[in-house]
N, C-alpha and C positions, 0 to 999 in steps of 0.2 A: 379322212376320206371314208365315205360310206357307199356301199353298192346300192343298186336300184331296189334290192330286196331288203335293205336296211342292215346289211352285214358290214361291220367295220373292216376296212382294208388298210393295212399299214405297210407301205412300201419300204423295202430295206435298201434299195439302191435307186439312183437316178439313171436315166439313159446314158449319161456320160460315164457312169461308173461300171457299166456292164461290159464285160469281156465276153463277147458272143461265143468264142471258142470253148468256153467253159460250160456251154449249154447244148443240149440235144434237141430242145423243143422250145418254141415260144407260143404261148396260148393267149389269145385275145378274147376277153369276154365281151358280150354285147352290152349295150347301154341304151337307156331311154332317150337321152338327148345326146346324139352323136356329134352335134355341131361343134362344140369346143375341140373334140379330138380331131375332127376333119380339118380344122383350121390350125392345128398344132404342127407347124412345119418341122419342128425337131422330131416329133413322133413319126411323121410321114417319111422323113429322111431316114430315120432309123429303120423303119419297115422296108423302105426301098433298098437299103443296103443288105437286108436279110436275103433278098433275091439272089445275091452273089455268094451266099454262104451255103454250106452243106448242113442244113438244119431243117427240122420239121416245123412248119408254121400251121397253127390250128386256130381258126376263127369261127365263133358261133354268134348267132343272132344277127345284130346289125354290124358286128365287127368286120365282115367281109368288105364293107364299104371302105374301111381304112386300107385294106389290101388293094382295092381297086384304085383308090386315090394315089397309092404308092406305085401304081403301075404293075403290080404283081399278078393281076387277073387278065391282062391283055390276051394271053394265049393259054389261059387256064380255065377249065370248067369249074363252076362253083355254085353254091346255093347259099341261103341265109334268110334271116327274117327281114327281107328287103321289100318294101312296098313297091309295087309295079310302077307307080307314079315316078319313082326315083330314076328309072331308066331314061326318061326324057329330060329329067331335071339335071342330073349329073352327067356331064359329057364323058367323064372318065369311067363310067360304069358300063361294061360291055354286055348288053342284053343278049347277044348271040352266044355267050358262054354260060348264061344262067341255066341251071337245071332244076326243075321243080321236084327235088328229092330231099329226103331228110338229111342225108350226109353225102358229101361228094369228096372223093380223094382224087386229085390230079397232080401228078409230079410230087413235089414235097409239100403240097398244101392240102389241108383238110378243112372243109367248111361245113356248117350245119345250121339248120333252123333252130331257133332258141329252145323250143319245147322238146327237141330231140337231144337233150343233154346226155341221156344214157347212151344212145347210139354214138354220139360224138365222143364221149369218154371211152367207150369200147374201141372205137376206131383208133384213137390216139394211143391207148394202152397197147393194142396189138401192133400198131406200126412201130412203136418204140421197142417192142419186144419185151415188155415188162411182164407179160403173161402169155402162155401159149393158148389158153382158152379162157374166155371171160363169161361163159354161160352161167356160172354160179353167182356172178356179181350183179348182173342186170336182168330185168324182166320187162323189156320194152315191147310196145305194140309194133308189129312188123308190117302191117298193111295200111297204106294210105292212098287215096286217089290223088291225082295231080292237082285237082281243084282244092284239095285240103291244104296244099302247100304253096299256093299263090295268094298273095295278099294285096288288096288295093284299098287306099284311103278314099273317102268321099272328097269332093273338091274342097269343102270347108275344112276338113281335117288336114288335107294336104297343105292348104294355105297356112294353117297354124304351124305345121311342122316346118315349112319353108321359112316362116317368120322367126321361129326359134333358132334355126340354123343361121339365117342371115343377120340376126341381131346378137349373135354371140360375139363378145368382145375379143 
């Protein structure tokens, strides 16, 4: 398995082998082609079950779409690298809860736009209590206008994305 940036990823457990009580956090990375993950019922079921656990759930980039499909964003504010076109396309994606911000924490869920990886990591580290202060670890930009955080595909690009999602085996 290789990440979208070409980094090798070697899973050490399957979803069936995970004992969630042994973990304090689940982090979902983003992906270029989210279609296969959205159609993976075992993954969506696993995520749905996390909503009943006392665990931090952190999702960046496109990964909040998976949380939405699992029903975890119905009453939860969120952000992410989510094309605005998706709000009309995916009935499970609650537009009213979307916040055009770098990082949003609501209840036990942290979400972030993909390029805000430092802010995302900072929020997760602080929430887990792994450090009292993270100022020496990160040097991120702090100011963005809302329009910098809202993304829309052209009709042609959106048609291509829909095709890749709908044609996923």
